[in-house]
C-alpha positions in Angstrom: 58.7 123.6 114.4 61.7 125.1 112.8 64.6 122.8 113.4 67.2 125.1 111.8 67.8 126.8 115.2 69.4 123.5 116.3 71.9 123.5 113.4 75.3 124.9 114.4 76.0 126.3 111.0 72.9 128.5 110.9 74.0 132.1 111.6 77.6 131.4 110.8 79.6 132.8 107.8 81.8 130.4 105.8 85.0 131.6 104.2 84.1 135.1 105.5 81.6 135.4 102.6 78.6 133.0 102.8 76.2 133.8 105.6 74.1 130.7 106.4 70.4 131.6 107.0 68.4 128.4 107.1 68.6 124.7 106.5 66.7 123.5 103.4 67.3 119.8 103.2 69.5 117.0 104.6 70.9 114.2 102.4 73.2 111.2 102.8 76.3 113.1 101.8 75.5 116.8 102.6 73.1 119.3 104.0 71.7 122.1 101.8 71.3 125.6 103.3 69.9 128.9 102.1 72.7 131.4 102.3 73.6 135.0 101.3 76.8 135.8 99.4 77.7 138.9 101.3 80.2 139.9 98.7 77.7 140.0 95.8 74.6 140.4 97.9 72.7 137.5 96.4 70.8 134.5 97.8 72.2 131.1 96.9 72.1 127.5 98.1 75.1 126.2 100.1 75.7 122.4 99.9 77.9 121.5 102.8 79.4 118.0 103.2 78.7 116.3 106.5 81.9 116.9 108.6 82.1 113.1 109.4 82.7 112.4 105.7 85.2 115.2 105.1 88.0 113.0 106.3 87.2 110.4 103.5 89.1 111.5 100.4 86.8 109.4 98.2 83.7 111.4 99.3 85.6 114.7 99.0 86.7 113.8 95.5 83.2 112.9 94.5 81.9 116.1 96.1 84.4 118.3 94.2 83.8 116.3 91.0 80.2 117.5 91.1 81.3 121.1 91.2 83.7 120.6 88.3 81.2 118.6 86.2 78.4 121.1 86.6 80.7 124.1 86.1 81.4 122.7 82.6 77.7 122.9 81.8 76.1 126.2 80.9 72.4 125.4 80.4 69.2 127.1 81.6 67.8 123.8 82.9 70.9 122.8 85.0 71.3 124.1 88.6 74.5 126.2 88.3 77.5 125.9 90.6 79.1 129.3 91.5 82.0 128.3 93.9 83.6 125.5 95.8 85.7 125.7 98.9 86.7 124.6 102.3 86.4 126.3 105.7 88.0 124.2 108.5 86.1 120.9 108.5 83.4 122.2 106.2 83.7 121.4 102.5 81.0 123.2 100.5 79.6 124.1 97.1 77.9 127.5 96.4 75.0 126.8 94.0 72.1 128.5 92.4 69.1 128.9 94.7 65.8 127.6 93.2 62.8 128.7 95.2 59.9 126.3 94.5 59.4 122.6 94.8 60.5 119.3 93.4 58.8 117.0 90.9 58.4 114.5 93.8 56.4 117.2 95.7 54.1 117.6 92.6 53.6 113.8 92.2 53.0 113.4 96.0 50.3 116.1 96.0 48.8 115.6 92.5 49.3 112.0 91.6 49.0 111.2 87.9 49.5 114.2 85.6 47.9 114.8 82.2 50.2 113.9 79.4 50.6 117.5 78.3 51.9 118.4 81.8 54.2 115.3 82.0 55.8 116.2 78.6 56.1 119.8 79.6 58.2 118.7 82.6 60.1 116.0 80.8 61.3 118.1 77.8 63.5 120.6 79.9 64.8 117.6 81.9 65.9 116.0 78.7 67.4 119.2 77.5 69.5 119.5 80.6 70.7 115.9 80.5 71.3 116.3 76.7 73.7 119.1 77.5 75.5 116.9 80.0 75.6 114.0 77.5 77.1 116.1 74.7 79.7 117.2 77.3 80.6 113.5 77.8 78.9 113.3 81.3 76.3 110.9 82.6 74.1 112.0 85.6 73.4 108.4 86.9 70.8 109.6 89.5 68.0 111.2 87.5 64.8 111.0 89.7 61.9 113.3 90.7 63.8 114.5 93.8 66.5 116.0 91.5 64.0 117.8 89.2 63.3 121.3 90.6 60.4 123.4 89.6 61.0 127.1 90.4 58.4 129.7 91.3 58.7 131.1 87.8 58.0 127.7 86.2 61.6 127.0 85.1 62.5 123.3 85.4 66.0 122.5 86.5 68.0 119.3 87.1 70.1 119.2 90.2 72.5 117.0 92.2 75.2 115.9 89.8 77.0 114.2 92.8 77.1 110.8 91.1 78.2 112.2 87.7 80.7 110.1 85.8 82.3 110.0 82.4 80.5 108.2 79.6 82.8 105.1 79.6 82.6 104.5 83.4 82.0 100.9 84.5 79.8 99.6 87.4 81.1 96.3 88.6 79.1 93.7 90.5 81.6 94.0 93.4 81.7 97.7 93.4 79.3 100.1 95.2 75.9 100.4 93.5 75.2 104.2 93.3 71.9 105.8 92.5 68.2 105.3 93.5 66.9 101.7 93.1 63.6 102.7 91.5 65.3 104.5 88.6 68.4 102.2 88.0 68.8 100.8 84.5 69.3 97.0 84.3 72.9 97.5 83.2 73.6 99.5 86.3 72.4 96.6 88.4 74.0 93.9 86.2 77.5 95.5 86.1 77.4 96.7 82.5 78.7 99.9 81.0 77.1 103.1 82.3 76.5 105.5 79.4 73.9 108.1 78.2 71.3 105.4 77.8 71.3 104.9 81.6 69.9 108.4 82.1 67.4 107.7 79.2 66.1 104.7 81.1 65.6 106.8 84.3 63.7 109.5 82.3 61.4 106.8 80.9 60.6 105.6 84.4 59.9 109.2 85.4 57.6 109.6 82.4 55.7 106.4 83.5 55.4 107.8 87.0 54.1 111.2 85.9 51.5 109.5 83.6 50.3 107.0 86.2 51.2 108.5 89.6 53.1 105.4 90.6 56.4 103.7 90.0 56.4 100.8 87.5 57.7 98.2 89.9 56.8 97.5 93.5 58.1 95.1 96.2 58.6 94.6 99.9 62.3 95.0 99.6 64.8 96.8 97.3 66.0 93.4 96.1 62.5 92.4 94.9 62.3 95.7 92.9 65.7 95.0 91.4 64.8 91.4 90.3 61.6 92.6 88.7 63.5 95.2 86.8 66.0 92.6 85.5 63.3 90.2 84.4 60.2 92.2 83.5 59.6 95.1 81.0 58.1 98.3 82.3 54.3 97.9 81.8 52.5 100.3 79.4 51.1 103.4 81.3 47.7 102.7 79.7 47.4 99.5 81.8 47.2 101.7 84.9 45.5 104.7 83.3 43.1 103.5 80.6 42.6 105.8 77.7 46.2 107.0 77.4 47.4 107.3 73.8 49.2 104.2 72.4 52.0 106.6 71.3 52.8 107.3 75.0 52.9 103.6 75.7 55.4 103.2 72.8 57.5 106.2 74.0 57.8 104.7 77.6 58.6 101.2 76.2 61.4 102.5 74.0 63.0 104.7 76.7 62.8 101.8 79.3 64.0 99.0 77.0 65.9 96.4 79.1 68.4 96.2 76.3 70.3 99.5 76.1 70.6 99.1 72.3 66.8 99.4 72.1 66.8 102.9 73.7 67.5 106.3 72.1 71.2 106.9 72.0 71.1 109.8 74.5 68.8 112.5 76.0 69.0 114.6 72.9 67.7 111.7 70.7 64.9 111.0 73.3 63.9 114.7 73.3 63.5 114.6 69.5 61.2 111.6 69.8 59.2 113.2 72.7 58.6 116.3 70.6 57.6 114.2 67.5 55.1 112.1 69.6 53.7 115.3 71.2 53.1 116.8 67.7 51.0 113.7 66.8 48.8 113.7 69.9 45.4 115.4 69.8 44.3 117.9 72.4 42.1 115.3 74.0 45.0 112.8 74.2 47.3 115.4 75.7 44.8 116.5 78.3 43.5 113.0 79.2 42.9 112.4 82.9 42.5 109.1 84.8 38.9 107.9 84.9 37.0 109.4 87.9 39.5 112.3 88.3 37.7 115.6 88.8 38.1 118.3 86.3 40.1 120.4 88.8 42.2 117.4 89.9 45.4 119.0 88.8 44.6 122.6 89.7 45.8 124.8 92.4 42.8 127.1 92.8 40.3 129.1 90.9 42.8 131.6 89.6 44.5 128.8 87.5 42.6 125.5 87.2 45.0 124.0 84.8 48.4 124.4 86.4 50.1 121.3 87.7 52.6 123.1 89.9 51.3 123.0 93.6 51.5 125.9 95.9 53.9 124.4 98.4 55.5 126.2 101.4 58.2 128.4 100.0 56.8 128.5 96.5 55.4 132.0 95.7 52.4 132.9 93.6 54.4 132.6 90.4 54.4 128.8 90.9 50.7 128.7 89.9 51.7 130.3 86.6 54.5 127.9 85.8 53.0 127.0 82.5 54.0 123.3 82.7 50.5 122.0 82.2 47.4 123.0 80.3 44.1 121.4 81.4 41.2 120.3 79.4 38.6 122.9 80.6 39.1 125.2 77.7 39.2 122.4 75.2 36.0 120.9 76.6 34.3 124.2 76.2 35.4 124.5 72.6 34.2 121.0 71.7 30.7 121.2 73.3 28.1 120.5 70.6 24.6 122.1 70.8 22.2 119.5 69.3 19.3 122.0 68.8 19.3 125.7 68.0 18.1 127.9 70.8 14.3 128.6 70.8 13.3 131.9 69.2 12.7 134.7 71.6 9.1 135.2 72.8 8.2 138.4 71.0 5.5 140.6 72.3 2.2 140.4 70.3 1.9 143.1 67.7 -0.3 146.1 68.5 -3.9 145.2 68.0 -3.4 141.5 68.4 -6.1 139.6 70.2 -4.9 138.4 73.6 -5.0 134.6 74.1 -7.7 135.0 76.8 -10.0 136.3 74.1 -9.1 134.0 71.2 -12.6 132.7 70.9 -13.8 136.2 70.0 -11.2 136.7 67.3 -12.4 136.8 63.7 -11.6 133.8 61.4 -8.1 133.9 59.8 -7.9 135.2 56.2 -8.7 132.6 53.7 -10.4 130.3 56.1 -13.8 129.4 54.6 -16.7 130.2 56.8 -18.6 127.4 55.3 -18.0 124.5 52.8 -16.9 120.9 53.3 -16.0 119.8 56.8 -14.8 116.5 58.1 -17.1 114.7 60.3 -16.1 115.3 64.0 -15.6 111.6 64.5 -12.8 111.4 61.8 -10.9 114.5 62.8 -9.1 112.8 65.7 -7.0 110.1 63.8 -6.2 112.6 61.0 -4.9 115.1 63.6 -2.7 112.5 65.2 -1.4 111.5 61.7 -0.6 115.1 60.9 1.0 115.7 64.2 3.2 112.6 63.8 4.3 113.7 60.3 5.2 117.1 61.7 7.3 115.5 64.5 9.0 113.2 62.0 9.7 116.2 59.7 11.1 118.3 62.5 13.3 115.4 63.8 14.6 114.8 60.2 15.4 118.5 59.9 17.2 118.5 63.3 19.1 115.4 62.3 20.1 116.9 59.0 21.2 120.2 60.6 23.2 118.5 63.3 24.4 115.2 61.8 23.0 114.4 58.4 25.3 116.9 56.6 28.3 115.9 58.7 30.8 113.0 58.7 34.0 112.3 60.6 37.6 112.7 59.4 39.0 109.2 58.7 42.4 108.2 60.3 45.1 108.7 57.7 48.2 109.6 59.8 51.4 108.0 58.6 49.8 106.8 55.4 51.4 107.7 52.0 49.9 110.8 50.5 48.2 108.9 47.6 46.6 106.4 50.0 45.4 109.1 52.3 43.8 111.1 49.5 42.1 107.9 48.2 40.7 107.2 51.7 39.4 110.8 52.0 37.8 110.6 48.6 36.0 107.4 49.6 34.6 109.3 52.5 33.3 112.0 50.2 35.9 114.6 51.3 38.3 116.7 49.3 42.0 117.0 50.2 44.3 120.0 50.3 48.0 119.3 50.8 50.8 121.2 52.6 54.3 120.0 53.4 56.4 120.2 56.5 59.5 118.6 57.9 59.4 115.7 60.3 62.0 113.7 62.2 59.9 110.6 62.6 57.4 110.4 59.7 58.9 109.2 56.3 59.0 111.5 53.4 55.7 111.5 51.5 53.6 110.3 54.4 51.0 112.2 56.4 52.2 114.0 59.6 48.8 115.6 60.6 45.4 116.5 59.3 43.2 119.6 59.8 40.6 118.8 61.1 42.2 116.1 63.2 41.2 112.4 62.7 37.8 111.7 64.3 36.6 115.3 64.2 33.2 116.2 62.6 33.3 117.8 59.2 30.7 118.6 56.6 30.2 115.8 54.2 31.6 117.8 51.3 34.3 119.5 53.3 38.0 119.7 52.7 40.7 118.1 54.9 44.2 119.6 54.8 46.9 117.0 54.8 50.4 117.9 56.2 52.8 115.7 54.3 56.3 115.0 55.5 59.3 116.4 53.6 61.6 114.2 55.8 63.8 115.6 58.5 65.0 119.2 58.1 68.7 119.3 57.6 71.2 122.2 57.8 74.9 122.1 57.0 77.4 122.7 59.7 79.3 125.8 58.6 83.1 125.8 58.3 84.3 128.0 61.2 87.9 126.8 61.3 90.3 129.6 61.9 87.6 131.9 63.3 87.6 133.4 66.8 85.4 131.6 69.2 82.7 134.3 69.5 82.5 134.6 65.7 82.2 130.8 65.3 79.4 130.6 67.9 77.5 133.4 66.1 77.8 131.5 62.7 76.5 128.3 64.2 73.5 130.1 65.7 72.8 131.8 62.4 72.8 128.3 60.7 70.2 127.1 63.2 72.6 125.0 65.3 73.4 125.2 69.0 77.0 126.1 70.0 77.9 123.3 72.4 80.8 122.4 74.6 84.1 124.3 74.0 87.2 122.1 74.1 90.8 123.4 74.0 93.7 121.6 72.4 97.3 122.4 71.4 98.0 123.1 67.8 101.1 124.2 66.0 99.4 125.6 62.9 96.2 127.3 64.3 96.8 130.5 66.3 95.9 130.5 69.9 92.1 131.3 70.4 91.1 130.3 66.9 88.8 127.3 66.1 90.6 124.1 65.0 87.6 121.9 64.2 83.9 121.2 65.1 82.1 118.0 65.9 80.0 117.3 63.8 82.5 118.5 61.2 81.9 121.2 58.6 79.6 120.3 55.8 77.8 117.5 57.7 74.0 117.8 57.4 72.3 117.8 60.8 68.9 118.5 62.3 68.3 122.1 63.4 69.1 122.6 67.1 71.8 120.0 67.1 74.6 121.0 69.6 78.0 121.4 67.9 81.3 121.0 70.0 83.9 123.5 69.2 87.7 122.8 69.6 89.7 126.0 70.1 93.5 126.2 69.7 95.8 126.7 72.7 98.6 127.5 70.3 102.0 125.7 70.3 102.7 123.9 73.6 105.3 125.1 76.0 107.2 122.7 78.2 107.1 123.8 81.9 110.7 124.1 82.9 112.1 122.4 86.1 112.6 125.0 88.7 112.5 122.8 91.8 115.4 123.7 94.2 116.0 127.1 92.6 115.6 130.5 94.3 112.3 132.2 93.8 113.8 135.0 91.7 115.6 132.5 89.4 112.5 130.4 89.0 110.3 133.4 88.2 112.8 134.6 85.5 113.0 131.1 83.9 109.3 130.6 83.8 108.6 134.1 82.4 111.3 133.6 79.7 109.2 130.5 78.6 106.2 132.7 78.1 104.4 131.6 81.3 102.8 133.7 84.1 104.1 133.0 87.6 102.2 133.1 90.9 103.9 132.4 94.3 101.7 130.4 96.6 101.1 132.3 99.9 101.8 129.1 102.0 105.1 127.3 102.3 105.7 123.6 102.7 108.3 121.2 104.1 110.5 119.5 101.5 113.1 116.8 101.6 114.2 117.8 98.1 114.5 121.5 98.2 116.5 123.7 100.7 114.8 126.3 102.7 113.6 129.4 100.7 113.9 127.6 97.4 111.1 126.3 95.1 109.6 123.0 96.6 106.6 122.5 94.2 105.4 123.8 90.9 101.9 123.4 89.3 101.5 122.4 86.5 104.4 120.0 87.2 107.8 120.2 85.6 107.9 118.6 82.1 104.2 119.0 81.4 102.9 121.1 78.6 101.1 124.4 78.9 100.0 127.2 76.6 101.8 130.6 76.4 100.3 132.8 79.1 99.2 130.0 81.3 99.8 130.4 85.0 102.4 128.3 86.9 102.1 128.4 90.7 105.3 127.8 92.6 105.5 126.9 96.4 108.5 127.9 98.5 110.2 125.3 100.8 110.4 125.6 104.5 113.3 123.0 104.4 113.2 119.6 105.9 110.7 118.9 108.7 112.5 117.9 111.9 111.4 115.9 114.9 112.6 115.5 118.5 114.9 112.5 118.9 113.8 110.2 121.8 116.2 109.9 124.7 117.1 106.2 125.0 120.2 106.3 127.2 120.1 103.8 130.0 117.7 101.5 128.1 118.4 98.0 126.9 119.6 97.8 123.3 116.4 96.1 121.9 114.1 98.6 123.6 116.1 101.6 122.4 116.1 100.4 118.8 112.3 99.8 118.9 111.7 103.2 120.3 113.8 105.0 117.7 112.4 103.1 114.8 108.8 103.8 115.9 109.7 107.5 115.9 110.8 107.2 112.2 114.6 107.1 112.7 117.3 104.6 111.5 119.5 103.1 114.2 123.3 102.2 114.2 124.6 100.4 117.2 128.3 100.3 118.4 128.8 97.7 121.1 131.7 97.8 123.6 132.7 94.8 125.6 129.7 92.9 124.4 127.4 95.1 126.5 123.6 95.5 126.2 122.8 98.9 127.8 122.9 102.3 126.0 125.3 104.7 127.6 125.5 107.3 124.8 123.6 108.4 121.6 124.1 110.8 118.7 122.1 113.0 118.1 121.4 113.4 121.8 117.9 112.9 123.2 115.7 116.0 122.5 117.8 117.2 119.6 115.9 117.8 116.3 116.5 115.6 113.3 114.6 114.9 110.0 112.6 111.7 109.6 114.8 108.8 108.4 118.0 110.3 110.0 120.4 107.8 111.6 120.8 107.7 115.4 124.0 106.1 116.6 123.9 104.2 119.9 126.8 103.1 122.1 126.2 100.1 124.3 128.2 98.4 127.0 
């Protein structure tokens, strides 16, 4: 039954713009709705904080922090944030709508995935987290529920609600945020939370994709936590026999209990994942758990190899997501026919004697009509011997055709070139050599062979060795002084990725021009490395103090300083500024801004006044208590040692600002 009809927000329009159509999901902090942006006529996801939490400034700050954090990231594998706002008691984020399912849905329906499919999902997750890490952000809650798989197959990471800066601390006394199954030991033990925290969570997700289960189990969350602190993540092959040892090593490195034993960040782990993938054979990539049917990861006859399930709300494109390739085609290519097919049964030539009349046929040419004949009694053993020799000859021929002239390619991966060539020569095989770059295999050692190790090859065949030239390196170009767009184009042309854009004041570099890059110019880096660009904001301008000045004078002074002025539409009460003068300015007075930056000024409504309580006729102590509770100061003038208030100034009911003094006369 559709429960969205019971949701009071469904059918409403927030901020006069976002029409809420249906509820998608409910979480601990917020509810997610499918909505339509009536201004731009597009479907989006609206994440609305629970009204009960909107009064908690800590929750609101974390909610808005998510919007600001994700808005800093522009990456195809990160769910984008379009807008953030408040409508009454509703605090919301307008986000990219991804139709499809989550990785949790895939694991729940399919269980263990083939390594190829698991790596196909993990790589874009690491690319998204890598972009966050290079921007100085840590997700802290990476888990299958936050990995979305769209109908078109695009993998996206969502829910940056727990995002923090790289140097954030998690204390033992503080709140433990995140999901227990994916928390790194340092998150539990109160250590520093950095990029390696997300690396650990990705290692756990890889284990779960390869095995269909989480690495630790327990009756309570505390049992799971204690096992995580005291036990290493087991190798996936212990749960799924036959998985490649390289996958075990990859999971072990990503989930090291010591953060120093993990890759430095998601970018480094992504490089290791791609290197391991390049070294895995097709059989290793498409390995399935024992007993799993050939179609175990399929969705139907139209695509028996896709791992993306057809879930409600996921369109037909989900089956073509391309995140997995099954072994059906590979098994077809590697089927070996042991015997050639029998020759076709040709029709007998014209004039041939039918088999039914073979006894009437004339003797074959060359067959003697008379001469020496074996005695009938000795023909039987000789015929058996001849038949046996024929069978042995045919068997030997079949063996030679199928196996006798073949051998198997020996394992030479990671061996130095000379040692690999010697090993091939000992097997009777020739070697051809080509070279390629590798991030993980040392220079001069073998990256791959063609055919792959273990494959059948003719005994005198040639094996092509791919020998490592070491990691490919490109120099970071010098783009200092160039415009931002020009600098980004030069980085792309050099094979690097333009990364986060930072802005900084600089007296010598013109506004809008590049000051420096990180890594710096001339540094040799691997292709595809993100490069942070720092752009000049020009010489800083001190924001002048215009508090208490008229709006016209404030605008003139700010414009003379090279700043743009905006007057806020709402006015505020102020104890410092008179009515109709400037009460607030943002950025604040004395801070630095760049020429052309906008300064918002807010006009004062004057001091806020409140009604003075009427305390005439009350006892002195009661009158003082009443006035102080209302926020006023009290001065008492006593006549004739009396104790009853007979007059007050200001009078009861008059308006006065908080903190004003009320004089009482008692007698």
